[in-house]
N, C-alpha and C positions, 0 to 999 in steps of 0.2 A: 454840267460844268465842263466835262472833258472835251466836248465839241468846241466850246469857246476857247479853251486853252490850246487846242490844235490849230486854231486860226493864227495864233501868235507865233507859230512855228513856220509860217509862210513868209517868204521874202521875194520881192520883185526886183529884178535888175534890168538895166538896159545897156545896150552897146551900140556903137556907131563906128563905121569905118568907110573909108573912101580910097580908091586907087585910080590913077589915071591910066588911060589906054597907052599901049606901046606896040610896036611892030615886032615881028619875029619871036613871038611868045604865045603859047596856047592860052585860051581863055578858060579858066577853071572857076566854077561857082558851085558851092555845095559839094565839092569833091568830084564834080562831073566836068568833063571837057566839053565845052560848048563849041559848036561849029560857027566860027566867026573869024574874020581876017585879022583881028587885033586881039592881043591879050592884055593883061594888067601888069603894070610896073610895080615891083616890090622885091624885098629881100627874099621872102619865101616864094611860094607859088602865087602869092597875092590874091588868094581866095577871099575876097572882101566879105562874102556872106559868112564863111566860117569864122573870120576874124571878129565880126560884129557879134556873132553868137557866143564866141569864147568870152568876150568882155561882159556880155549880158549874164553869163553864168558866174564869172569870177566876182563881180561886184557884190551880189547879195550873199555870196559865200565868204565875204570878207577876206578875199585873197587879192594879191597884186594883179594889176592889169596885164594884158598880153605883152605889152612892150617891156615890162619888167621881167616877166617869166621867160620870154623868148626874144631877147634883144636883137635888133637888126644889125648890130656890130659883132654878133657871134656867128662865125663862119659855119658852125654846125647846123645852123638853121637856113643857110643859103639854099634857095630853091626847094626847101622841104615841102612835102605834101602837107597842107594845113590840116587835113583830117588826122594826121599823126599828132599835131599839137592839140586838137580837140580831144583826142583820145587820152592824151596825158592829163588834160584838165579834168576830164571825166573821172579818171582814176584818182586824182587829187580830191575831188569833192566826195567821191564814194568812200574814200578812206576816212573822211570826216563824218560819214553817215548821212550825207546830204543826198536827197533825191530830186530829180527834175520832174516837175509836174507838167509843164508845157513850155514850148518855145514858140514865139511868133516873130516873123521877120518880114520886112518889106525891102525889096530890091528896086532901086530907082535908076533907070537908064532908058534912053530912047531906042537903042538897038544894042544887041540883037533881041529878037522876040524870044522870050524865055518860057512861055507857057508849055511848050513841048518837053521841057526839061524838069519842071517842078517836081513831078512824082519821083523821078530818078534821084533828084537831090534829096528829097525826104527819105527815100530808101537808103541812100548812102550815109546820111547823117545818123539814121537809126542804127545801121550796121556799126558805125563808129562808136556808138554807145552800147555795143554788144547786144543790140536789139532789146535792151532793157527800157529804152524810151521808144515807144511805138511811133509809126508814121502818123497815127492819129493825134499824137501829142506835139507834132512838129508842123507849124504853119509857115508857109512861104508864099508870099505874094510878090508880083512884079507890076510895076507901074512906070509911067513916064513922068517927066516934070514939065510936060507941055512945051517943050523946046526952050525952057527957061534955065538959066544957070549953066554950070559946067556940064552937068549931066544932059541937059537939054541941047547943048551944043555938041554932044557926042564925044566929050573929052575924057569921060570916065564913068565909073559906077559908084554909087553910094548905097549903103545898107543901114537900116535901123533894125535892131533886134531887141526883144524883151523876153525874159525868162522868169518863170515862177518856180521857186524851189521850196522844198520842205527841209528844215534843219532839225 
């Protein structure tokens, strides 16, 4: 009976974020600076991967979304490193006794090629969680949209993320 009751302590959350490309800004994904001539437009560092992951964790923890916790009209978050925000969210859920079981995410963009950066992103995210969530618990995939839509036209990047948590 106890194994069945443990199943009911699991919750799945999802997150989605999108940012358009802009000039004169570094491209930051998963806390890593990517070698590319364009960055992402946003109030913070516009790390679309971290933002989607944050919402995927907040949702099943029954906490407000990223826009409520870190509003874009609050100057204290201007150009902030999004891993700082992720760390704050992790501290919030740990205070509630919540554990992350795994995170899975898909980055959608035509360019740049992200495969050389995936392992570094996983390491950085794991470090942001004080290494309490291992790189084996963090999935990051990159794909294109076959030149369709705004990502296909090279106008920006979209990310879907899912998290499984234990409450």
